[in-house]
C-alpha positions as CSV (number, residue, x, y, z in Angstrom):
1,M,-14.9,-10.5,-6.4
2,L,-17.7,-12.0,-4.2
3,K,-15.1,-13.2,-1.7
4,F,-13.7,-9.7,-1.5
5,A,-17.2,-8.2,-0.9
6,K,-17.7,-10.8,1.8
7,E,-14.5,-9.8,3.5
8,F,-15.6,-6.2,3.3
9,I,-19.0,-7.0,4.9
10,L,-17.2,-9.0,7.7
11,S,-14.6,-6.4,8.4
12,P,-15.0,-3.1,6.5
13,R,-12.3,-1.2,8.5
14,N,-9.7,-3.8,7.7
15,T,-10.8,-4.5,4.1
16,G,-11.6,-0.9,3.1
17,A,-13.0,-1.8,-0.4
18,I,-15.9,-3.7,-1.9
19,A,-13.8,-4.9,-4.8
20,P,-10.1,-5.7,-5.6
21,S,-8.1,-2.9,-7.3
22,S,-8.1,-2.9,-11.1
23,S,-5.2,-3.8,-13.3
24,E,-5.1,-0.1,-14.4
25,L,-4.8,1.1,-10.8
26,A,-2.0,-1.5,-10.2
27,T,-0.2,-0.2,-13.3
28,T,-0.5,3.4,-12.2
29,I,0.7,2.8,-8.7
30,T,3.7,0.8,-9.8
31,R,4.6,3.3,-12.5
32,V,4.4,6.2,-10.0
33,A,6.6,4.2,-7.5
34,N,9.5,3.8,-10.0
35,L,10.2,0.3,-8.7
36,A,13.0,-0.5,-11.2
37,M,15.5,1.5,-9.1
38,A,14.4,0.3,-5.7
39,K,16.6,-2.2,-3.8
40,S,13.9,-3.0,-1.3
41,V,10.1,-2.7,-1.6
42,V,7.4,-3.4,1.0
43,E,3.7,-3.6,0.3
44,F,1.1,-2.9,3.0
45,G,-2.3,-4.5,2.6
46,S,-1.8,-6.9,-0.3
47,G,-5.5,-7.8,-0.6
48,T,-5.8,-10.4,-3.3
49,G,-2.4,-9.7,-4.8
50,V,-3.3,-7.3,-7.7
51,F,-0.5,-4.8,-6.7
52,T,1.8,-7.7,-5.6
53,E,1.7,-9.2,-9.0
54,R,2.5,-5.9,-10.7
55,I,5.3,-5.1,-8.2
56,L,6.9,-8.5,-8.9
57,E,6.8,-7.7,-12.6
58,N,8.5,-4.3,-12.1
59,I,11.2,-4.8,-9.5
60,G,14.8,-5.9,-10.2
61,R,15.9,-9.5,-9.8
62,D,17.9,-8.7,-6.7
63,T,15.3,-6.4,-5.1
64,I,14.1,-7.5,-1.6
65,F,10.3,-7.6,-1.5
66,F,7.7,-8.7,0.9
67,A,4.0,-7.9,1.5
68,M,2.1,-7.5,4.7
69,E,-1.6,-8.3,5.1
70,I,-3.7,-8.8,8.2
71,N,-6.6,-10.8,6.7
72,P,-5.7,-14.5,6.5
73,V,-8.1,-15.0,3.6
74,F,-6.3,-12.3,1.6
75,V,-2.9,-13.7,2.6
76,K,-3.8,-17.0,1.1
77,K,-5.3,-15.3,-2.1
78,T,-2.0,-13.3,-2.5
79,Q,0.1,-16.4,-2.1
80,Q,-2.0,-18.3,-4.6
81,R,-1.8,-15.5,-7.1
82,C,1.9,-14.8,-6.5
83,P,3.6,-18.0,-5.2
84,N,7.0,-16.4,-5.3
85,A,6.0,-13.5,-3.0
86,I,6.7,-13.4,0.7
87,V,3.5,-12.4,2.4
88,Y,3.4,-11.9,6.2
89,Q,0.1,-12.1,8.1
90,D,0.7,-9.2,10.4
91,W,-0.1,-5.5,11.0
92,S,1.9,-3.1,9.0
93,Y,2.9,-1.3,12.2
94,N,5.4,-4.2,12.6
95,V,7.3,-3.6,9.4
96,K,10.6,-2.8,11.1
97,K,10.8,-6.4,12.5
98,Y,10.4,-7.8,9.0
99,L,12.9,-5.4,7.5
100,E,15.4,-6.5,10.1
101,N,14.6,-10.2,9.3
102,H,15.6,-9.4,5.7
103,G,18.8,-7.6,6.8
104,Q,17.5,-4.1,6.1
105,E,17.2,-1.1,8.3
106,Y,15.1,0.8,5.8
107,C,13.3,0.2,2.5
108,D,13.3,2.3,-0.7
109,C,9.6,2.1,-1.4
110,I,6.4,1.3,0.4
111,V,3.3,0.6,-1.7
112,S,0.2,0.9,0.4
113,G,-3.3,-0.5,-0.2
114,L,-4.4,0.5,3.3
115,P,-7.8,2.1,3.8
116,W,-6.6,5.5,5.1
117,T,-9.9,7.2,5.1
118,L,-11.3,4.7,7.5
119,F,-8.5,5.2,10.0
120,D,-9.0,7.6,12.9
121,E,-6.5,10.4,13.6
122,A,-4.3,8.4,15.9
123,E,-4.1,5.4,13.5
124,Q,-3.2,7.7,10.6
125,S,-0.6,9.5,12.5
126,R,1.0,6.3,14.0
127,M,1.0,4.6,10.6
128,L,2.6,7.5,8.7
129,K,5.2,7.8,11.4
130,V,6.0,4.1,11.0
131,I,6.2,4.6,7.2
132,S,8.5,7.6,7.5
133,E,10.8,5.8,9.9
134,S,10.9,2.7,7.7
135,L,11.9,4.5,4.5
136,S,15.4,5.3,3.4
137,P,16.3,9.0,3.3
138,N,15.0,9.5,-0.3
139,G,12.4,6.8,0.0
140,T,9.0,6.8,-1.7
141,F,5.6,6.1,-0.3
142,V,2.8,5.5,-2.7
143,S,-0.9,4.9,-1.9
144,F,-4.2,5.4,-3.4
145,T,-7.5,7.1,-2.4
146,Y,-10.9,6.6,-3.9
147,L,-12.8,9.4,-5.7
148,G,-14.6,11.3,-3.0
149,G,-12.6,9.6,-0.2
150,N,-10.2,12.6,-0.3
151,L,-13.1,14.8,0.7
152,S,-14.2,12.7,3.7
153,P,-12.9,13.8,7.1
154,G,-10.4,10.9,7.1
155,G,-9.3,11.8,3.6
156,R,-8.8,15.5,4.5
157,R,-6.9,14.5,7.6
158,F,-4.6,12.1,5.7
159,R,-3.8,14.8,3.2
160,K,-3.0,17.2,6.0
161,F,-0.6,14.7,7.6
162,L,1.4,13.9,4.5
163,P,3.5,17.2,4.5
164,E,4.5,16.4,8.1
165,H,6.4,13.3,6.8
166,F,7.2,14.0,3.2
167,S,8.9,16.9,1.3
168,V,7.5,16.1,-2.1
169,I,3.8,15.0,-2.6
170,S,2.1,14.5,-6.0
171,K,-1.1,13.1,-7.3
172,S,-1.7,11.0,-10.4
173,R,-4.5,11.4,-12.8
174,M,-7.8,9.8,-11.9
175,V,-8.0,6.1,-12.7
176,W,-11.6,5.7,-13.9
177,N,-11.3,2.0,-14.6
178,N,-11.5,1.0,-10.9
179,L,-14.4,0.4,-8.6
180,P,-14.6,3.1,-7.2
181,P,-12.4,5.4,-9.3
182,A,-9.1,6.3,-7.6
183,F,-5.9,8.3,-7.8
184,V,-2.4,7.7,-6.5
185,Y,-0.4,9.8,-4.0
186,S,3.3,9.6,-4.5
187,C,5.3,11.0,-1.5
188,T,9.1,11.3,-1.2
189,K,11.0,12.0,2.1
């Protein structure tokens, strides 16, 4: 946890949190994502691999999966925690290149740990467009927001942008056993 806090201090916009996500939040996000049916899954912002580990436990044996993380310290942490996971050190904006490398035009699910409330309007808009264009026609996008983050200007803007890209949007119950508490958005094209 101290390494995570250090990365937050060094780069708060890229890290977005003071602590790794809890096991309970990882369980909620993977349950909401309904990964068992997905043929291809991509994770944005793998952090220390908490979600990655749970994704690997829930996807099918033949499911194509890879994670993307910009922070080299977190890439290494994810690879140590999940040695069978493919983790690319790159910006999530470049997901199409990696989908093509895996012989895919689209993916069925994107699980995001990105710090949406810290992104400005242009970054949120650009990233949601990339996500929408990378998902299959009935694809699912799942992400989480911290308690209170949804009330911040970035959180309100993110919530406003979602209907521009997704026809069905739902929220999970609050996951209190997380620092800070969080809930999960599930969005379907």
